[in-house]
C-alpha positions in Angstrom: -20.1 9.7 27.0 -19.1 8.7 23.4 -22.2 8.2 21.1 -22.6 5.3 18.9 -22.1 7.4 15.9 -18.9 8.9 17.3 -17.5 5.4 18.0 -18.3 4.1 14.7 -16.9 7.0 12.8 -13.4 6.4 14.4 -11.0 4.8 11.9 -9.9 2.0 14.3 -13.4 0.7 15.1 -13.3 -1.9 12.3 -9.9 -3.0 13.3 -11.0 -3.5 16.9 -13.8 -5.6 15.8 -11.5 -7.7 13.7 -9.2 -8.0 16.5 -11.9 -9.4 18.8 -12.9 -11.8 16.2 -9.6 -13.3 15.3 -8.5 -13.5 19.0 -11.7 -15.4 19.9 -11.4 -17.5 16.9 -7.8 -18.7 17.7 -8.6 -18.8 21.4 -11.2 -21.5 20.5 -9.5 -23.4 17.7 -5.8 -23.0 18.6 -5.3 -25.3 21.6 -1.5 -25.8 21.7 -0.4 -22.7 23.8 -2.0 -19.9 22.1 -3.5 -18.5 25.4 -0.3 -19.0 27.4 2.4 -16.4 28.1 4.6 -18.0 25.5 1.8 -17.9 23.0 1.2 -14.1 23.7 4.8 -13.5 23.5 5.1 -15.1 20.0 2.3 -12.9 18.5 3.3 -9.7 20.2 7.0 -10.2 19.0 5.7 -10.6 15.3 3.3 -7.7 15.7 6.0 -5.4 17.2 8.3 -5.5 14.3 5.7 -5.0 11.7 4.0 -2.5 14.0 7.0 -0.1 14.2 7.2 -0.1 10.4 3.5 0.3 9.9 3.4 3.5 12.2 5.8 5.4 9.8 3.8 4.1 6.8 0.6 5.2 8.3 1.8 8.8 8.8 3.0 8.9 5.2 -0.2 7.2 3.8 -2.4 9.8 5.7 -0.3 12.4 3.9 -1.3 10.8 0.7 2.0 9.0 -0.2 3.3 5.5 -0.4 6.7 4.1 0.3 7.4 0.6 -1.2 11.1 0.9 -0.7 11.1 0.2 3.0 11.3 -3.6 2.7 14.5 -3.3 0.7 15.9 -0.7 3.1 15.6 -3.4 5.9 17.7 -5.7 3.9 20.1 -2.8 3.0 20.4 -1.6 6.5 21.0 -5.1 8.0 23.6 -6.0 5.3 25.4 -2.4 5.6 25.7 -2.7 9.3 27.1 -6.4 9.1 29.6 -5.5 6.3 30.9 -2.3 8.0 31.3 -4.2 11.1 32.5 -7.6 10.1 34.5 -6.7 7.1 35.5 -3.1 7.7 36.1 -3.7 11.4 34.1 -0.8 12.6 32.3 -0.9 15.9 28.6 -1.9 15.6 27.3 1.4 17.0 29.4 3.5 14.5 28.4 1.2 11.6 24.8 1.5 12.7 25.0 5.3 12.7 26.6 5.4 9.3 24.0 3.3 8.0 21.2 5.3 9.4 22.7 8.5 7.6 22.7 6.5 4.4 19.1 5.2 4.8 17.6 8.5 5.8 19.4 10.1 2.8 17.7 7.4 0.5 14.3 8.4 2.2 15.0 11.9 1.5 15.9 11.2 -2.2 12.7 9.3 -2.5 10.7 12.2 -0.9 12.4 15.0 -2.9 11.9 13.1 -6.2 8.2 12.6 -5.5 7.6 16.3 -4.6 9.7 17.7 -7.4 8.6 15.4 -10.1 4.9 15.1 -9.4 5.1 11.5 -10.1 3.1 9.0 -8.0 5.1 7.8 -5.1 4.0 4.4 -5.7 6.0 4.4 -8.9 9.1 6.3 -7.6 9.5 4.1 -4.5 8.9 0.9 -6.5 11.9 1.7 -8.6 13.7 2.5 -5.5 12.9 -0.7 -4.0 14.5 -2.6 -6.9 17.5 -0.3 -7.0 18.1 -0.6 -3.3 17.7 -4.4 -3.3 19.9 -4.9 -6.3 22.7 -2.8 -5.1 22.5 -4.7 -1.7 22.6 -8.0 -3.4 25.5 -7.0 -5.7 27.7 -5.4 -3.1 27.4 -8.1 -0.6 28.3 -10.7 -3.3 31.2 -8.6 -4.5 32.5 -8.2 -1.0 31.8 -11.6 0.6 30.3 -13.9 -2.3 27.3 -14.4 -0.3 24.0 -12.8 0.4 23.9 -14.0 4.1 26.4 -12.8 6.5 27.0 -13.6 10.3 29.6 -12.8 12.9 28.0 -9.8 14.6 27.9 -11.4 18.0 31.7 -11.2 18.1 32.0 -7.7 16.9 33.0 -4.6 18.9 30.1 -2.8 20.4 27.6 -5.7 19.8 26.8 -6.0 23.5 25.8 -2.2 23.7 23.5 -2.5 20.6 22.0 -5.8 21.8 21.1 -4.2 25.3 19.2 -1.6 23.4 17.6 -3.5 20.6 17.8 -7.0 21.3 17.2 -7.4 25.1 14.2 -8.9 26.8 11.9 -7.9 29.6 10.9 -10.7 32.1 7.2 -10.9 32.9 6.1 -13.9 35.2 9.1 -15.9 34.1 8.6 -15.3 30.4 11.2 -13.1 28.4 9.4 -10.7 26.2 11.5 -9.0 23.4 12.2 -5.4 24.1 11.0 -4.9 20.6 7.5 -4.9 22.1 8.4 -2.0 24.3 9.8 0.0 21.4 6.6 -0.7 19.5 4.3 0.7 22.3 6.7 3.7 22.5 6.7 4.4 18.8 2.9 4.1 19.0 2.5 6.5 21.7 4.8 9.0 20.1 3.1 8.6 16.7 -0.3 9.1 18.4 0.8 12.3 20.1 2.3 13.5 17.0 -0.7 13.0 14.9 -3.4 14.1 17.3 -1.8 16.7 19.5 0.5 18.7 17.5 0.5 21.2 14.6 2.5 18.7 12.5 -0.2 16.1 12.9 -2.7 18.8 11.6 -0.5 19.4 8.7 -0.3 15.8 7.9 -4.0 15.4 7.8 -4.4 18.6 5.8 -1.7 17.5 3.2 -3.5 14.1 2.7 -6.8 15.7 2.4 -6.0 18.3 -0.3 -2.4 19.3 -0.8 -3.6 22.4 -2.9 -5.8 23.7 0.0 -3.0 22.9 2.4 -0.6 24.9 0.4 -3.0 27.8 0.2 -3.2 27.8 4.1 0.6 28.1 4.4 1.4 24.5 5.2 4.8 23.4 3.9 3.4 20.4 2.0 6.7 19.4 0.4 8.5 19.5 3.7 5.9 17.5 5.4 6.1 14.8 2.8 9.8 14.7 2.5 10.1 14.5 6.2 7.6 11.6 6.2 9.6 9.7 3.6 12.8 10.0 5.9 10.7 8.8 8.8 9.8 5.5 7.0 13.4 5.0 6.3 14.2 5.4 9.9 11.6 2.9 10.9 13.1 0.5 8.4 16.6 1.0 9.8 15.2 0.4 13.4 13.8 -2.8 12.5 16.8 -3.9 10.6 18.9 -3.1 13.8 16.5 -5.1 15.8 16.8 -8.0 13.5 20.6 -8.1 13.2 21.2 -7.7 16.9 18.7 -10.7 17.5 20.1 -13.0 14.8 23.8 -11.8 14.8 23.9 -11.5 11.1 22.3 -10.2 7.9 20.3 -11.4 5.0 19.6 -9.2 2.0 16.2 -10.5 1.7 14.9 -10.3 5.1 12.7 -7.3 4.6 11.1 -8.8 1.5 7.3 -8.0 1.2 7.5 -6.2 4.6 6.3 -3.0 2.7 3.2 -4.7 1.7 2.5 -6.1 5.1 3.0 -2.7 6.7 0.5 -1.2 4.2 -2.0 -4.0 5.0 -1.6 -3.5 8.8 -2.4 0.4 8.1 -5.3 -0.3 5.9 -6.8 -2.9 8.4 -6.4 -0.1 10.9 -8.6 2.2 8.9 -6.1 4.4 7.1 -7.4 5.4 3.7 -5.3 4.7 0.5 -6.4 8.0 -0.7 -5.0 10.0 2.2 -6.3 12.4 4.7 -7.7 9.9 7.1 -6.2 7.2 9.5 -5.2 6.4 13.1 -2.1 5.2 14.8 -4.1 3.1 17.3 -5.8 1.4 14.3 -2.5 0.6 12.7 -1.3 -0.9 16.0 -4.4 -3.1 16.1 -3.9 -4.1 12.5 -0.3 -5.0 13.3 -1.6 -7.0 16.3 -4.2 -8.8 14.0 -1.3 -9.7 11.7 0.8 -11.2 14.7 -2.2 -13.1 15.9 -3.2 -14.5 12.6 0.4 -15.5 11.7 1.1 -17.3 15.0 -2.5 -18.4 15.6 -2.4 -20.5 12.4 0.8 -22.3 13.7 -0.7 -22.9 17.2 -4.0 -24.2 15.5 -1.8 -26.8 13.5 -3.0 -25.3 10.1 -0.5 -25.3 7.2 1.3 -22.1 7.2 0.4 -21.6 3.5 -3.1 -20.5 4.5 -1.7 -17.5 6.3 -1.9 -15.4 3.1 -5.5 -16.5 2.6 -6.3 -15.2 6.1 -4.7 -12.0 5.6 -6.2 -11.4 2.3 -9.5 -12.0 3.6 -8.8 -9.8 6.6 -7.6 -6.9 4.2 -10.7 -7.1 2.0 -13.0 -7.4 5.1 -11.5 -4.4 6.8 -11.8 -2.3 3.7 -15.4 -3.2 3.2 -16.3 -2.7 6.8 -14.5 0.6 7.2 -16.2 1.7 4.0 -19.6 1.0 5.5 -18.8 2.8 8.8 -17.5 5.8 7.0 -20.5 6.2 4.7 -23.0 5.6 7.5 -21.5 7.4 10.4 -18.6 9.7 9.1 -19.9 10.5 5.5 -16.3 10.4 4.4 
C-alpha cells in the first residue's frame, strides 16, 4: 500500500489535484456541452498536441536543459513540407522525411552548441528560435510572397500522411482525432524510457549533477544532444499533424508553443533546475491546459482570460509542488 508520504512525494501529485479542481470547476460552471463527448473531444485534442511536445520538453528539462526553439521548428516544419510538396512537386511522405532530417539536424546543432560552449541552453535556443523563424518567414515570402500556404490536400501522398497523422477514431458516434492516440503512445513510451531503462537513469543523473554523472561514466553530452534531437522530432511530429489536418502551413503556427510546453511540464511537477520530473505529471499538465482553454469557451467567458488562468495555474503548481517536496521528499 502506498503511504501518504510516498504519494505526496511524487512529482505528479500536485498536478493531479489541480486536474481534479479545474475539471470540477468547469463541470459546474461550463454548461454548454463541457461534459458531452464533443466537449471531451475538444479539450483532449488541444491537450494531445501540446502534450506530445511537452513529453520531449520534460525529458530535456529533467536533464537540466531547455529548448525554446521548438515553437519555431513547428512553423519551419509545416512550411518546409508544404513548400517541398506544393512548389517542388515532391510527394508529401518524401517532403516530410526530408523535413525531418533538417529539423533533427537543427536539434543536433542546438545540443552540440550547448554542450561544447557551456552556455545556457536558454540563450542558445532563444537565438535559434529567432533564426529559424526568421529564415522560415524570409524563404516563404521569397518563394510564394506569403507566410501562409495551402494546397496540400491535392498533393501526391497526402492521403497516406492523412491516414497516419490526420485520421479519426470513432467512439460512440463521435470522431476523436488520432493525435490523442499518438499522445497516449508517446506518454507510455516516455514513461517506460524514463522509469524502466538505463537511459532514463542517465537522464535523471545528468540533470541532478552532470559532474557526478560524468564521474560515473554516463555519456552526459550524448544524452543531452540526443534529447535536443528528440524535442526537435516532437516539434516535427506536431507540425505534420497540423498540416495534414488543415491542408496547409502558417509560419507562425507554433508561436509560443515552447512556453506552453514548459508550463505543462512544470505544472506536472518537473523542476526547472533539472533532475526531477514525471511524464505522467506532464500528461496531466497538458490535460489541464486543454481543459482550461476549452472550458473557458464552454463557460462563455472571454477567451482573453485564458492566459490569466494559465498564469495562476503555473504559479499555484510551483508553490504546491514546492510545499510537497519540502515536506515529504526533502528535495
